[in-house]
C-alpha positions as CSV (number, residue, x, y, z in Angstrom):
1,M,62.5,186.0,74.6
2,S,59.8,187.8,72.6
3,G,60.1,191.6,72.7
4,E,63.9,191.3,73.0
5,N,64.3,194.3,70.7
6,N,62.4,196.5,73.1
7,P,64.8,198.8,75.1
8,I,63.1,197.8,78.4
9,A,63.3,194.1,77.7
10,A,66.9,193.5,79.0
11,P,66.7,195.6,82.2
12,L,63.2,194.2,82.9
13,A,64.6,190.6,82.6
14,E,67.4,191.6,85.1
15,V,64.8,192.9,87.6
16,V,62.7,189.8,87.3
17,Q,65.7,187.6,87.9
18,K,66.4,189.5,91.1
19,Y,62.9,189.7,92.5
20,I,60.9,186.7,91.2
21,P,62.0,183.5,92.8
22,G,63.6,181.1,90.3
23,A,63.1,183.4,87.3
24,T,65.6,183.1,84.5
25,G,64.2,185.7,82.2
26,I,61.1,187.1,80.6
27,D,58.9,186.2,77.7
28,A,55.8,187.5,75.7
29,L,56.6,191.2,76.5
30,K,54.0,193.4,74.9
31,R,52.4,196.8,75.6
32,L,48.7,196.7,76.2
33,S,46.3,199.1,74.6
34,G,44.7,200.1,77.9
35,G,46.2,202.7,80.2
36,A,45.3,206.3,79.2
37,S,47.9,207.9,81.4
38,Q,50.4,205.1,82.2
39,E,52.1,202.4,80.2
40,I,50.8,198.9,80.8
41,W,53.1,196.0,79.8
42,S,52.2,192.4,79.9
43,F,54.9,189.7,80.2
44,D,55.8,186.4,81.7
45,A,58.6,185.6,84.1
46,V,60.2,182.4,82.9
47,T,60.9,179.9,85.8
48,P,61.7,176.2,85.9
49,S,58.2,175.5,87.2
50,G,56.5,177.5,84.5
51,A,55.5,181.0,83.4
52,V,54.5,183.6,86.0
53,P,52.1,186.1,84.5
54,L,53.0,189.7,85.3
55,I,52.2,193.3,84.6
56,L,54.5,196.3,84.5
57,R,52.8,199.6,85.2
58,R,55.2,202.3,84.1
59,A,55.2,206.1,83.7
60,P,55.1,207.2,80.0
61,G,58.7,207.0,78.7
62,G,59.7,205.9,82.2
63,F,59.3,209.1,84.1
64,R,56.3,211.0,85.4
65,D,55.4,214.2,83.6
66,T,55.6,216.7,86.4
67,G,53.3,219.0,84.4
68,R,50.4,216.5,84.6
69,S,47.4,217.0,86.8
70,G,48.2,217.2,90.5
71,T,45.4,214.7,91.1
72,A,47.5,211.7,89.9
73,V,49.6,210.0,92.6
74,P,53.2,208.8,91.9
75,L,53.4,205.2,90.9
76,E,55.4,204.4,94.1
77,T,52.4,205.8,96.0
78,E,50.0,203.8,93.9
79,A,51.9,200.6,94.7
80,R,51.8,201.4,98.4
81,L,48.1,202.0,98.3
82,I,47.6,198.6,96.6
83,N,49.5,196.9,99.4
84,L,47.4,198.7,102.1
85,A,44.2,197.7,100.3
86,A,45.3,194.1,100.3
87,E,45.9,194.3,104.1
88,V,42.2,195.0,104.7
89,G,40.9,192.4,102.2
90,V,40.4,194.4,99.0
91,P,41.1,192.1,96.0
92,V,44.1,193.6,94.2
93,P,47.0,192.3,92.1
94,P,49.9,191.6,94.5
95,V,52.8,194.0,93.9
96,R,56.0,192.2,93.3
97,H,58.5,195.0,93.0
98,V,58.6,198.9,92.9
99,M,61.2,200.2,90.5
100,T,64.3,202.0,91.7
101,E,66.7,204.2,89.8
102,E,69.2,201.3,89.7
103,D,66.7,199.1,87.8
104,G,67.1,201.4,84.7
105,I,63.4,201.2,83.7
106,G,62.1,204.4,85.2
107,Q,59.2,204.8,87.5
108,G,56.8,201.9,87.9
109,F,56.1,198.7,89.6
110,I,55.6,195.0,88.7
111,M,52.4,193.2,89.9
112,D,50.7,189.9,89.2
113,R,48.6,189.7,86.1
114,I,45.1,188.7,87.2
115,P,43.0,186.9,84.5
116,G,39.5,188.2,83.8
117,E,37.7,190.9,81.9
118,T,37.5,194.7,82.3
119,L,35.5,195.6,79.1
120,A,32.0,196.7,80.1
121,R,30.5,195.5,76.8
122,K,31.5,191.9,77.6
123,I,30.8,192.0,81.3
124,L,27.3,193.3,80.7
125,R,26.3,191.1,77.8
126,D,28.4,187.9,77.5
127,E,27.0,184.7,78.7
128,E,30.3,184.0,80.5
129,F,29.4,186.6,83.1
130,A,25.7,185.8,83.4
131,E,26.0,184.3,86.9
132,A,28.4,187.1,88.1
133,R,26.2,190.1,87.1
134,P,23.5,189.7,89.8
135,K,26.3,189.5,92.5
136,L,28.5,192.3,91.4
137,A,26.6,195.3,93.0
138,R,26.7,193.7,96.5
139,Q,30.4,192.6,96.0
140,C,31.3,196.2,95.0
141,G,29.7,197.4,98.2
142,E,31.5,194.9,100.3
143,V,34.9,195.7,98.7
144,L,34.4,199.5,99.2
145,A,33.5,198.9,102.9
146,R,36.9,197.2,103.3
147,L,38.7,199.9,101.4
148,H,37.3,202.7,103.5
149,K,38.6,200.9,106.6
150,V,42.3,201.5,105.6
151,D,44.1,203.1,108.6
152,K,44.7,206.7,107.6
153,S,47.8,206.8,109.8
154,K,49.4,204.3,107.4
155,L,48.7,206.3,104.2
156,P,51.4,207.9,102.2
157,P,51.0,211.7,101.5
158,L,47.8,212.1,99.5
159,R,45.6,215.1,98.5
160,V,42.6,215.7,100.7
161,A,39.4,216.8,98.9
162,T,36.1,217.5,100.4
163,G,32.9,217.8,98.4
164,R,33.2,221.6,98.4
165,D,36.9,221.3,97.2
166,E,35.8,219.1,94.3
167,V,33.0,221.5,93.3
168,E,35.3,224.5,93.2
169,Q,38.0,222.6,91.3
170,Y,35.7,221.6,88.5
171,F,33.9,225.0,88.5
172,K,37.3,226.6,87.8
173,T,37.9,224.2,85.0
174,Y,34.5,224.8,83.6
175,K,35.0,228.6,83.6
176,E,38.4,228.2,81.9
177,L,36.8,226.2,79.1
178,D,34.6,229.3,78.4
179,Y,31.6,227.4,76.9
180,P,28.5,228.1,79.0
181,H,26.1,225.3,79.6
182,P,23.0,226.6,81.6
183,V,22.3,223.1,83.0
184,F,25.9,223.0,84.3
185,D,25.5,226.4,85.9
186,L,22.3,225.1,87.7
187,A,24.1,222.0,88.8
188,F,27.0,224.0,90.3
189,R,24.6,226.2,92.2
190,W,22.7,223.1,93.5
191,L,26.0,221.5,94.6
192,R,27.1,224.6,96.5
193,D,23.8,224.6,98.3
194,N,23.9,220.9,99.2
195,A,27.6,220.1,99.9
196,P,28.2,217.8,102.8
197,P,29.2,219.5,106.1
198,D,32.9,220.0,106.8
199,S,32.5,217.6,109.7
200,T,32.0,214.6,107.3
201,E,34.4,211.8,108.1
202,L,37.0,211.3,105.4
203,T,38.6,208.1,104.4
204,L,40.9,206.7,101.7
205,V,38.9,206.9,98.4
206,H,39.7,205.0,95.3
207,G,38.5,207.9,93.1
208,D,37.7,205.9,89.9
209,F,35.8,202.8,91.1
210,R,33.8,201.8,88.0
211,N,33.6,199.4,85.1
212,G,36.9,199.4,83.3
213,N,38.9,199.5,86.5
214,L,37.4,196.3,87.9
215,M,38.7,192.9,86.8
216,I,35.7,190.5,86.6
217,G,35.5,186.7,86.3
218,P,32.6,184.3,85.9
219,E,32.2,184.2,89.7
220,G,32.4,188.0,90.2
221,L,34.9,190.7,91.2
222,R,38.5,189.6,91.1
223,A,40.5,192.8,91.5
224,V,40.3,196.5,91.8
225,L,42.7,198.3,89.4
226,D,44.1,201.8,88.6
227,W,44.6,203.6,91.9
228,E,46.3,206.7,90.4
229,I,43.7,209.2,91.6
230,A,43.1,207.8,95.0
231,H,42.9,210.5,97.7
232,V,41.4,211.2,101.1
233,G,37.8,212.2,100.8
234,D,34.1,211.4,101.4
235,P,33.6,207.6,101.1
236,M,30.2,208.2,99.6
237,A,32.1,209.5,96.5
238,D,33.2,205.9,95.7
239,L,29.7,204.5,96.2
240,S,28.1,207.1,93.9
241,W,30.8,207.3,91.1
242,I,30.0,203.7,89.8
243,C,26.3,204.7,89.6
244,I,26.5,207.7,87.2
245,N,24.9,207.1,83.9
246,P,28.1,207.0,81.7
247,W,29.3,203.9,83.5
248,R,26.0,202.0,82.9
249,F,26.9,201.6,79.2
250,G,23.3,201.7,78.0
251,N,21.7,199.7,80.8
252,I,20.2,202.7,82.4
253,D,17.8,200.7,84.6
254,M,20.7,199.1,86.4
255,P,22.3,202.1,88.1
256,V,25.3,200.3,89.5
257,G,27.7,199.9,86.6
258,G,24.9,198.7,84.3
259,F,24.8,195.4,86.2
260,G,23.0,196.0,89.5
261,L,20.8,198.1,91.9
262,R,21.8,200.7,94.4
263,E,20.0,198.8,97.1
264,D,22.3,195.8,96.7
265,L,25.4,198.0,96.6
266,F,24.4,199.8,99.8
267,A,23.3,196.6,101.5
268,G,26.7,195.0,100.8
269,Y,28.5,198.1,102.1
270,E,26.6,198.3,105.3
271,A,26.8,194.5,105.9
272,A,30.6,194.6,105.5
273,G,30.9,197.3,108.2
274,G,31.1,200.3,106.0
275,G,28.7,202.3,108.1
276,K,25.2,203.7,107.2
277,V,24.9,205.0,103.7
278,D,23.7,208.6,103.7
279,P,21.2,209.2,100.8
280,A,21.7,212.9,100.8
281,R,25.5,212.6,100.4
282,I,25.0,209.9,97.7
283,K,22.7,212.3,95.8
284,F,25.3,215.1,96.1
285,W,28.1,212.9,94.8
286,E,26.0,211.5,91.9
287,V,25.2,215.0,90.8
288,L,28.8,216.0,91.2
289,G,30.1,212.9,89.4
290,T,27.8,213.4,86.5
291,L,28.8,217.1,86.3
292,K,32.5,216.2,86.5
293,W,32.1,213.8,83.5
294,G,30.3,216.6,81.6
295,V,33.2,219.0,82.3
296,M,35.7,216.3,81.2
297,C,33.7,215.9,78.0
298,M,34.0,219.7,77.5
299,G,37.7,219.4,77.9
300,M,37.9,216.7,75.2
301,A,35.8,218.9,72.8
302,S,38.1,221.9,73.5
303,A,41.2,219.9,72.7
304,F,39.7,218.7,69.5
305,L,38.7,222.2,68.4
306,K,42.2,223.5,69.2
307,G,43.8,221.0,66.8
308,D,43.9,217.5,68.4
309,R,41.9,215.9,65.8
310,S,41.6,212.4,67.4
311,V,38.3,210.6,66.8
312,E,38.3,209.7,70.5
313,R,38.3,213.3,71.6
314,A,35.6,214.3,69.2
315,T,33.4,211.4,70.2
316,I,33.7,211.9,73.9
317,G,33.6,215.7,73.6
318,R,30.1,215.7,72.1
319,R,28.7,213.8,75.1
320,S,28.5,216.8,77.3
321,S,25.0,217.3,75.9
322,E,24.1,213.8,77.2
323,T,25.3,214.8,80.6
324,E,22.9,217.7,80.6
325,V,20.1,215.2,80.3
326,D,21.5,213.1,83.1
327,L,21.7,216.1,85.4
328,M,18.1,217.1,84.7
329,R,17.0,213.6,85.5
330,L,18.8,213.9,88.9
331,L,17.8,217.5,89.7
332,A,14.3,217.6,88.3
333,P,13.1,213.9,87.9
334,L,9.8,213.6,86.1
335,T,8.8,210.6,88.1
336,G,9.8,212.0,91.5
337,K,12.6,209.3,91.7
338,E,16.2,209.7,90.5
339,Q,17.3,207.2,87.9
């Protein structure tokens, strides 16, 4: 058993033998580099009929940091949301087991390991995904339509966030960072003036539906990953988040994730029963999503200046200036059409 010197190897092998039919142990245990806030472990369950590829999604060190942002849901909740999404036809990795205290591994869950690619650089450029790219925007719309149909009465406790709630949350963070950006001030004022009405119907929202959290194969979208900031909110937030410029990875003429057009995304959403797309709400959430990313970049820069000298924080931190350009393209487009 590879990884046998790892302290989670033995208890994980015991769990697998209990919950994976026919499993006799585990092999190829390794921690993956992805997962900014959770540990991601890849391994195989060993069975007489062959290896079963699995993923362990685990809290850092085994237990959730209660001091973390209140926007992140517990891993048990994340597993429950994945199961609910599967019930309405959203492609997700099936959850095999949610950890208990008796398992001795900490908080987390085991799910199937879905083959495919999450790196935008490869998805947007490699020949392997050439046939998938023209289909992806519509597929994303169809999947989001299914997701937004999850019965809210079945949901575990989740935060509820309207558009106005999100604006005020990020405005508070912006002020705390104490680094004025006039374009950000303009955007916050515009958002307050154009927030969706309080009567807007709210649904389950993934919260981070974008390149990097989508598993893609040569035929298209295979699975939606990383449900940790799911909440109840405006469904237009999911449709717009994947369209903001940072997730296009240089393909600015392809607003949907760098691979497709808004028209295809919206057509897929409406055809799959997601309801009529509201252009005004989409515009609001694209502006807010762009501004949110800018504030996040400011946070990275602030951490770097305070002593966290990681290259990643410095690189991302400097991108708040790019966000100002993106916001002006949305709020005062030269061509009369948002990009």
